[in-house]
C-alpha positions as CSV (number, residue, x, y, z in Angstrom):
1,M,-25.2,-16.0,-42.4
2,A,-26.8,-12.8,-41.2
3,M,-24.6,-11.1,-38.7
4,R,-22.6,-7.9,-38.2
5,V,-19.0,-7.9,-36.9
6,S,-17.2,-5.0,-35.3
7,H,-13.7,-5.7,-36.7
8,Y,-11.4,-3.3,-35.0
9,F,-7.6,-2.9,-35.5
10,E,-6.2,-0.3,-33.1
11,W,-3.4,1.9,-34.4
12,E,-4.1,0.5,-37.9
13,R,-2.4,3.3,-39.7
14,A,0.9,2.8,-37.8
15,I,1.2,-1.0,-37.9
16,T,2.6,-2.9,-40.9
17,G,4.0,-6.3,-41.6
18,G,2.4,-9.6,-40.6
19,Q,-0.1,-8.3,-38.2
20,A,-1.5,-5.9,-40.8
21,Q,-1.6,-8.7,-43.4
22,S,-3.5,-10.9,-40.9
23,V,-6.1,-8.2,-40.4
24,A,-6.4,-7.8,-44.2
25,N,-6.8,-11.6,-44.6
26,Q,-9.6,-11.6,-42.0
27,R,-11.5,-8.8,-43.7
28,Q,-11.0,-10.7,-47.0
29,I,-12.7,-13.7,-45.4
30,L,-15.6,-11.5,-44.2
31,D,-16.0,-10.2,-47.7
32,D,-15.8,-13.7,-49.2
33,H,-18.5,-15.0,-46.8
34,G,-20.8,-12.0,-47.2
35,I,-20.5,-11.0,-43.5
36,A,-21.2,-7.4,-42.8
37,Y,-18.6,-5.6,-40.7
38,T,-17.5,-2.2,-39.5
39,T,-13.9,-1.3,-38.8
40,T,-14.9,0.9,-35.8
41,P,-15.4,-0.5,-32.3
42,D,-19.2,-1.0,-31.8
43,V,-20.6,-3.0,-29.0
44,S,-24.0,-3.2,-30.7
45,A,-22.6,-5.6,-33.3
46,D,-23.1,-9.3,-33.0
47,I,-19.4,-9.8,-32.3
48,L,-16.5,-7.5,-31.3
49,H,-13.3,-8.8,-32.9
50,L,-10.2,-7.0,-31.7
51,N,-6.7,-7.3,-33.3
52,N,-4.5,-5.1,-31.2
53,M,-5.2,-4.7,-27.5
54,G,-4.3,-1.1,-27.0
55,P,-6.2,1.0,-24.4
56,R,-9.1,1.7,-26.7
57,S,-9.6,-1.9,-27.4
58,V,-9.5,-2.8,-23.7
59,Y,-12.1,-0.1,-23.1
60,Y,-14.5,-1.5,-25.7
61,A,-13.8,-5.1,-24.7
62,R,-15.0,-4.2,-21.2
63,R,-18.1,-2.4,-22.6
64,A,-18.9,-5.4,-24.8
65,R,-18.8,-7.8,-21.9
66,Q,-21.2,-5.5,-20.0
67,A,-23.5,-5.4,-23.0
68,G,-23.3,-9.2,-23.5
69,T,-21.5,-8.9,-26.9
70,P,-19.1,-11.8,-27.5
71,V,-15.5,-10.6,-27.7
72,V,-12.9,-12.3,-30.0
73,V,-9.3,-11.3,-29.7
74,H,-6.4,-12.3,-32.0
75,T,-3.3,-13.0,-29.9
76,H,-0.8,-11.3,-32.3
77,Q,1.4,-10.1,-29.4
78,T,3.3,-11.9,-26.7
79,A,6.1,-10.4,-24.5
80,A,8.7,-12.7,-26.1
81,D,7.6,-11.7,-29.6
82,F,7.9,-8.1,-28.7
83,E,11.6,-8.3,-27.8
84,D,14.3,-7.2,-30.2
85,S,11.8,-5.5,-32.5
86,F,12.5,-1.8,-32.3
87,A,14.2,0.8,-30.1
88,F,13.0,0.5,-26.5
89,S,11.1,-2.8,-27.2
90,N,13.0,-4.8,-24.7
91,V,12.3,-2.3,-22.0
92,L,8.6,-2.3,-22.9
93,A,8.4,-6.1,-23.1
94,K,8.8,-6.3,-19.3
95,P,5.5,-4.8,-18.3
96,M,3.8,-6.2,-21.4
97,G,3.3,-9.7,-20.0
98,P,1.1,-8.5,-17.1
99,Y,-0.7,-6.1,-19.4
100,L,-1.6,-8.9,-21.9
101,E,-2.7,-11.2,-19.0
102,Y,-5.3,-8.6,-18.2
103,A,-6.2,-7.6,-21.8
104,Y,-6.5,-11.1,-23.2
105,G,-8.5,-12.1,-20.1
106,L,-11.3,-9.8,-21.3
107,A,-12.0,-12.0,-24.3
108,D,-14.6,-14.7,-24.6
109,V,-12.4,-16.6,-27.1
110,L,-8.8,-16.0,-28.1
111,V,-7.7,-16.8,-31.6
112,C,-4.1,-18.0,-31.7
113,P,-2.3,-18.3,-35.0
114,S,-0.3,-21.4,-34.0
115,E,0.0,-24.1,-31.4
116,H,3.2,-22.5,-30.2
117,N,1.4,-19.2,-29.7
118,R,-1.4,-20.9,-27.8
119,A,1.1,-22.5,-25.5
120,V,2.6,-19.1,-24.7
121,V,-0.8,-17.4,-24.2
122,D,-1.9,-20.3,-22.0
123,R,0.5,-18.9,-19.4
124,Y,-1.3,-15.5,-19.6
125,T,-4.9,-16.6,-19.1
126,G,-7.3,-19.5,-19.0
127,V,-9.7,-17.9,-21.5
128,P,-10.8,-20.5,-24.2
129,K,-8.5,-20.5,-27.2
130,R,-8.9,-21.7,-30.8
131,V,-5.9,-22.1,-33.1
132,I,-6.6,-20.6,-36.5
133,S,-3.7,-19.8,-38.8
134,N,-3.3,-16.3,-40.2
135,G,-3.3,-18.0,-43.5
136,F,-2.2,-16.6,-46.8
137,D,-3.8,-15.4,-50.0
138,P,-2.4,-17.1,-53.1
139,N,-3.8,-14.2,-55.2
140,K,-1.3,-11.9,-53.5
141,L,1.5,-13.7,-55.2
142,D,0.0,-13.7,-58.7
143,G,2.8,-13.6,-61.3
144,Y,5.6,-15.0,-59.0
145,D,6.3,-17.7,-61.7
146,D,6.5,-15.2,-64.5
147,P,10.1,-15.4,-66.1
148,D,9.9,-11.8,-67.1
149,L,9.2,-10.7,-63.5
150,R,12.0,-12.9,-62.2
151,A,14.4,-11.4,-64.8
152,E,13.3,-7.9,-63.8
153,Y,14.0,-8.4,-60.1
154,L,17.2,-10.2,-60.6
155,D,18.4,-7.3,-62.8
156,R,17.1,-4.6,-60.5
157,Y,19.2,-5.9,-57.6
158,D,22.0,-7.4,-59.6
159,L,21.4,-10.9,-58.3
160,D,23.0,-14.1,-59.5
161,P,20.9,-17.3,-59.0
162,P,20.5,-19.4,-57.0
163,V,19.4,-16.5,-54.7
164,V,19.0,-16.9,-50.9
165,F,16.3,-14.5,-49.7
166,N,14.0,-13.4,-46.9
167,V,10.8,-11.3,-46.8
168,A,10.3,-9.5,-43.6
169,H,10.8,-6.3,-41.6
170,V,14.5,-5.9,-40.9
171,L,14.5,-6.7,-37.1
172,E,17.1,-8.3,-34.9
173,R,14.4,-10.8,-33.7
174,K,14.0,-12.0,-37.3
175,G,17.6,-13.4,-37.2
176,L,19.2,-10.3,-38.8
177,E,22.7,-10.9,-37.4
178,T,22.6,-14.6,-38.4
179,F,21.5,-13.7,-41.9
180,I,24.3,-11.3,-42.3
181,E,27.0,-13.5,-40.9
182,T,25.8,-16.4,-43.0
183,A,26.2,-14.2,-46.1
184,R,29.7,-13.2,-44.9
185,A,30.6,-16.9,-44.7
186,M,29.3,-17.5,-48.2
187,P,30.7,-14.7,-50.4
188,D,30.0,-16.7,-53.6
189,T,26.2,-16.5,-53.0
190,D,23.8,-13.6,-53.2
191,F,21.6,-13.0,-50.1
192,V,18.8,-10.5,-50.4
193,W,16.3,-9.3,-47.7
194,F,13.1,-7.8,-49.0
195,G,11.2,-5.5,-46.6
196,Y,11.1,-2.4,-44.6
197,L,14.4,-1.4,-43.0
198,N,12.5,-0.3,-39.8
199,P,9.5,-1.5,-37.8
200,T,6.7,0.5,-39.5
201,G,8.1,2.4,-42.5
202,G,8.1,6.1,-42.8
203,F,9.5,8.7,-40.4
204,L,8.1,7.0,-37.3
205,G,9.8,3.8,-38.3
206,Q,13.1,5.5,-38.8
207,F,12.9,6.7,-35.2
208,L,11.9,3.3,-33.9
209,Q,14.7,1.4,-35.7
210,S,17.2,0.2,-33.1
211,S,20.8,1.3,-33.3
212,E,21.9,-2.3,-33.3
213,S,19.9,-3.2,-36.4
214,K,21.3,-0.1,-38.2
215,R,24.8,-1.1,-37.2
216,L,24.3,-4.6,-38.5
217,V,22.9,-3.6,-41.8
218,E,25.7,-1.1,-42.3
219,S,28.2,-3.9,-41.6
220,A,26.8,-6.3,-44.1
221,P,29.1,-7.7,-46.8
222,D,28.6,-6.7,-50.5
223,N,26.7,-10.0,-51.3
224,C,24.1,-9.2,-48.6
225,I,21.5,-6.7,-50.0
226,F,18.7,-5.0,-48.2
227,T,16.1,-3.7,-50.6
228,G,13.8,-1.8,-48.3
229,Y,10.1,-1.8,-49.2
230,V,9.2,-3.4,-52.6
231,D,6.0,-2.4,-54.4
232,D,5.3,-5.9,-55.9
233,I,5.9,-8.6,-53.3
234,A,5.5,-11.2,-56.0
235,G,8.7,-9.9,-57.5
236,A,10.6,-10.9,-54.3
237,F,9.3,-14.4,-54.5
238,A,10.0,-14.5,-58.2
239,A,13.7,-13.7,-57.6
240,G,14.3,-16.0,-54.7
241,D,15.4,-19.7,-54.9
242,I,15.9,-20.6,-51.2
243,F,13.9,-18.9,-48.4
244,Y,16.2,-18.3,-45.5
245,F,14.4,-17.5,-42.2
246,P,16.7,-17.6,-39.2
247,T,14.1,-15.9,-36.9
248,H,14.4,-16.4,-33.2
249,N,10.7,-16.0,-32.3
250,E,7.5,-16.1,-34.3
251,N,3.8,-16.5,-33.6
252,E,3.5,-18.0,-37.0
253,G,5.3,-16.3,-39.9
254,M,3.1,-15.6,-42.9
255,A,6.0,-14.9,-45.3
256,L,7.2,-18.4,-44.7
257,L,3.8,-19.8,-45.7
258,E,3.9,-17.6,-48.8
259,A,7.4,-18.7,-49.7
260,M,6.5,-22.4,-49.2
261,S,3.4,-22.0,-51.4
262,T,5.6,-20.9,-54.3
263,G,7.6,-24.1,-54.1
264,V,10.9,-22.8,-52.8
265,P,12.6,-24.8,-50.0
266,P,12.9,-23.0,-46.6
267,V,15.9,-23.1,-44.4
268,I,14.7,-22.1,-40.9
269,R,15.8,-22.0,-37.3
270,G,14.6,-25.0,-35.2
271,I,12.3,-23.0,-32.9
272,D,9.2,-24.5,-31.3
273,T,6.9,-22.5,-33.7
274,Y,8.0,-24.7,-36.5
275,D,7.8,-28.2,-34.9
276,W,5.1,-29.0,-37.5
277,L,7.7,-28.8,-40.3
278,D,9.8,-31.9,-40.9
279,D,13.6,-31.3,-41.2
280,G,14.8,-32.9,-44.4
281,E,11.3,-33.2,-45.9
282,T,9.5,-29.8,-45.9
283,C,12.5,-27.7,-44.8
284,L,16.0,-27.8,-43.5
285,K,16.6,-26.7,-39.9
286,A,19.7,-25.4,-38.2
287,D,20.6,-23.2,-35.2
288,S,24.0,-21.7,-35.9
289,V,25.7,-19.9,-38.8
290,A,27.8,-23.0,-39.5
291,G,24.7,-25.2,-39.6
292,F,22.8,-22.7,-41.8
293,E,25.8,-22.6,-44.2
294,T,25.8,-26.4,-44.5
295,A,22.1,-26.5,-45.2
296,L,22.2,-23.7,-47.7
297,R,25.2,-25.2,-49.6
298,A,23.4,-28.6,-49.7
299,L,20.5,-27.0,-51.5
300,I,22.6,-24.7,-53.8
301,D,24.7,-27.7,-54.9
302,D,21.7,-30.0,-55.5
303,P,18.9,-28.6,-57.7
304,E,17.0,-31.9,-57.4
305,E,17.0,-31.8,-53.6
306,R,15.9,-28.1,-53.8
307,A,13.0,-29.1,-56.0
308,R,12.0,-32.0,-53.8
309,I,11.9,-30.1,-50.6
310,G,10.2,-27.2,-52.3
311,Q,7.4,-29.3,-53.7
312,N,6.9,-30.9,-50.3
313,A,6.7,-27.5,-48.8
314,R,4.2,-26.3,-51.4
315,T,1.9,-29.3,-50.6
316,E,2.2,-28.6,-46.8
317,T,0.8,-25.1,-47.3
318,E,-2.5,-26.2,-48.9
319,R,-4.2,-26.2,-45.5
320,F,-3.2,-22.6,-44.8
321,T,-5.0,-21.0,-47.7
322,L,-7.6,-18.3,-47.0
323,D,-10.4,-20.6,-48.1
324,T,-9.6,-23.2,-45.4
325,V,-8.7,-20.6,-42.7
326,G,-11.9,-18.6,-43.6
327,D,-14.1,-21.6,-42.9
328,Q,-12.5,-22.0,-39.5
329,L,-13.0,-18.3,-38.6
330,V,-16.6,-18.3,-39.7
331,A,-17.3,-21.5,-37.7
332,L,-16.0,-19.6,-34.6
333,Y,-18.3,-16.7,-35.3
334,R,-21.2,-19.1,-35.7
335,D,-20.4,-20.9,-32.4
336,L,-20.5,-17.6,-30.6
337,T,-23.8,-16.3,-32.1
338,D,-25.6,-19.7,-32.5
339,A,-26.2,-18.5,-36.1
């Protein structure tokens, strides 16, 4: 498939987490399919694919439309998803809706990571949309089932199985307060949150961390551990036994897909994003600290049920691997270029 894609990620050096991993996944797909690409905005390419609609991306989207170059935009952001993310995010979320209506309206096709995300973005613009998961790369988790790696991470953080865990940036939107209060209600169980303690890591991230998230972390009980950044993410999945994700809003949630692929059962909030997961079969759902405590205790007390739901979850993620997702993205490119 001979084509060249301008695959641009504005503010790439500053953005971490799921969006950055999605971009890395897309570029892995391009490599795997032998598609040439540049990471700079270039309207002479066959396709301009944008992953963060900052002002520079908007500028090049307008130029591409004038040049007749198809514009693909990943809808990583919505105003709702922006709230409770970092200092000042709730203030900035108010004008973000109108801005995204304009920015997303410059695309020829919008790539939405989930049906829920598409429903939200439908309120912004009538531009054609295609749902393509961010996917996950199983190779990223190589070694998660190594007993030595599990022992290393259990020892490093002084964890006593079965361990309840989360993998994410530490944000209020991710259900931070609920996670902490559930740990407080279950002092006999170790809870561990793997991930940056601020939105981006580094000095900028420290500045952007909200005062409320700092207060919540400092108030956490002794059985609730925040590790900060971990260098081997497979170690986090090796140590965990139940993935606890009480997030309030997600476009998709790649860490959940990764956790499910390792065969651990997820306990999640019953938000619209996860309508595709069956409560009691591929996960347990709840909406309150008391409900989450009941779900977690049920899995802690019954290893067979933990294994059953975990295996169902693993099977469910087979359609989200990069191989499958990659075919869908390449098919979109082909449709736009008639290649």
